[in-house]
C-alpha positions in Angstrom: 40.3 -4.7 7.6 37.1 -4.1 5.6 36.1 -7.1 3.4 32.3 -7.8 3.7 30.1 -4.9 2.6 26.4 -4.6 2.5 24.6 -2.2 0.1 21.2 -0.6 0.9 19.1 1.1 -1.8 17.0 4.2 -1.5 13.3 5.2 -1.9 11.6 3.9 -5.0 14.8 2.1 -6.0 14.9 -1.8 -6.1 18.0 -4.0 -5.1 19.2 -4.1 -8.6 19.7 -0.5 -8.7 22.8 -0.9 -7.0 24.4 -3.5 -9.3 26.9 -0.7 -10.9 28.2 0.1 -7.5 28.2 -3.5 -6.2 30.4 -4.4 -9.4 32.8 -1.6 -8.7 33.4 -2.6 -5.1 33.7 -6.3 -6.0 36.5 -5.3 -8.7 38.4 -3.6 -5.7 38.3 -7.2 -4.0 35.5 -6.6 -1.6 32.8 -9.2 -0.7 29.6 -7.4 -1.6 25.8 -8.3 -1.0 22.8 -6.0 -1.4 20.0 -5.7 1.2 16.6 -5.3 -0.4 13.5 -4.0 1.6 10.2 -2.6 0.6 10.3 1.2 0.2 6.7 1.8 0.4 4.3 -0.8 1.9 6.9 -2.0 4.6 8.0 1.1 6.4 11.0 2.2 8.1 10.5 0.0 11.3 10.2 -3.1 9.4 13.0 -2.2 7.5 15.3 -1.5 10.5 14.2 -4.9 12.1 15.0 -6.8 8.9 18.4 -5.2 8.7 19.3 -6.0 12.3 18.3 -9.5 12.0 20.4 -9.7 8.7 23.4 -8.2 10.3 23.3 -10.7 13.2 22.6 -13.6 11.1 25.5 -12.6 8.6 27.9 -10.1 10.1 29.5 -7.6 7.8 32.4 -5.3 8.2 30.6 -2.2 6.7 27.5 -0.8 5.2 27.0 1.7 2.2 23.3 3.1 2.0 22.2 5.4 -0.7 19.7 8.1 0.3 16.9 6.6 2.5 19.2 3.5 2.7 21.8 5.5 4.8 19.1 6.6 7.1 17.8 2.9 7.7 21.4 1.8 8.4 22.2 4.5 11.0 18.9 3.9 12.7 19.5 0.1 12.7 22.7 0.4 14.3 21.7 3.1 16.8 18.9 1.0 18.1 21.1 -2.3 18.2 24.5 -1.3 19.7 25.3 -4.9 19.9 25.6 -5.2 16.3 29.3 -4.6 15.2 29.7 -2.8 12.0 33.1 -1.0 11.6 32.1 1.7 9.1 29.1 3.1 7.2 29.2 5.3 4.2 25.9 7.2 3.4 25.4 8.4 -0.2 23.3 11.5 -0.5 21.4 10.5 2.6 19.3 13.5 4.3 20.4 12.7 7.7 19.4 15.9 9.1 15.8 15.5 7.5 14.7 16.2 3.9 13.0 19.4 2.9 11.5 17.6 -0.2 10.1 14.9 2.1 8.4 17.5 4.2 6.9 19.3 1.4 5.6 16.0 -0.1 4.4 14.9 3.2 2.2 18.0 3.2 0.4 16.8 0.1 -2.0 14.0 0.0 -0.5 12.3 -2.9 2.9 13.2 -1.7 2.4 11.5 1.5 1.2 8.3 -0.2 4.6 8.4 -2.3 6.8 8.4 0.8 4.7 5.6 2.2 5.8 4.5 5.9 9.1 6.1 5.6 7.8 9.5 5.7 8.5 10.2 9.3 12.2 9.0 9.2 12.8 11.0 6.0 11.3 14.3 7.4 13.1 14.1 10.8 16.3 12.4 10.0 18.3 10.9 12.6 19.9 11.9 16.0 23.5 13.1 16.1 25.8 10.1 15.7 27.1 8.6 18.7 27.5 5.0 17.7 30.7 2.8 17.4 30.8 2.7 13.6 32.7 5.5 11.8 30.4 7.1 9.4 31.4 9.0 6.1 28.9 10.9 4.0 29.3 11.5 0.4 27.0 14.2 -0.9 26.3 15.3 -4.7 26.1 18.8 -6.0 24.7 18.6 -9.5 21.3 20.0 -9.1 19.4 17.5 -11.4 16.5 15.7 -10.0 12.7 16.1 -9.3 13.0 16.8 -5.7 13.9 20.5 -6.6 10.4 20.9 -8.0 8.7 20.3 -4.7 10.8 22.2 -2.3 13.4 25.0 -2.2 16.7 23.7 -1.6 19.2 26.1 -0.1 23.0 26.0 -1.1 24.6 23.2 -3.0 22.3 20.2 -3.6 21.9 17.0 -5.9 18.5 17.9 -7.0 16.9 16.2 -4.3 18.9 16.5 -1.0 20.8 19.6 0.0 24.6 19.2 1.0 23.6 20.8 4.4 21.2 18.0 5.1 23.8 15.5 4.9 26.1 17.1 7.5 25.1 15.1 10.8 27.1 15.9 13.9 29.0 13.1 15.1 30.2 11.7 11.5 33.6 10.9 10.9 34.2 12.5 7.4 32.1 14.2 4.7 32.8 15.0 1.1 31.1 16.4 -1.9 31.4 15.1 -5.4 30.1 16.2 -8.9 26.9 13.9 -9.0 23.0 14.2 -9.0 21.2 12.4 -6.2 20.6 9.1 -8.6 24.0 9.7 -10.3 25.7 9.1 -6.9 25.3 5.1 -7.1 26.9 5.0 -10.7 29.5 8.0 -10.3 33.1 6.8 -10.6 34.3 9.8 -8.2 31.7 8.6 -5.6 32.8 5.2 -6.0 36.4 6.2 -5.4 35.6 8.1 -2.2 33.3 5.0 -0.8 36.5 2.8 -1.3 38.9 5.3 0.3 36.7 5.4 3.3 36.0 1.8 3.6 39.8 1.2 3.4 41.2 4.3 5.5 38.4 5.7 7.3 38.8 9.0 5.4 38.1 10.6 2.0 40.5 11.8 -0.7 41.9 15.3 -0.1 39.6 18.3 -1.2 39.9 18.9 -4.8 38.2 22.2 -6.0 35.7 24.5 -4.1 33.0 21.8 -3.5 35.0 19.1 -1.7 35.3 19.1 1.9 
């Protein structure tokens, strides 16, 4: 049974950005904590090591990561298979690599914005083979600054294309009506997160955008 949940924020976002999501999960009876990490100066490697240490010191049943947070979570678990986490939910995470990150990295000022997370954001993560069941919630409302820097094919949330979230090996995938930043405050996304945490699956498809 999933009881203890750890939340990870994304690039440019502080830990308090996840307060609405944390509050919604707590109302559902879950014990929720937020893992904060530097999204520019620290870099992915440091964030991954810190997360692994946090999980060993205070184990949790599940992780929910928004955007970059989902990438950090999966890499931390892939590189530390001894860490026991039952389920992971990624919200709008470009698990197969971000076209927006690649476009920004080719610009001097853009590379500075991405900081030391650029490599992970550009490349994404390998096909999932870990013990944790992974579910992905993608958004399809195309509002966000990311679309100004790169052409996003198909449905997207303004920053991440739905296709970039479809990682081989994950247990479930769904699409909700939310922008990239809106995923953390979307009631629909929160319902799907809770469904996956509780049952390991998402709600049945509703409409042409759901999967």
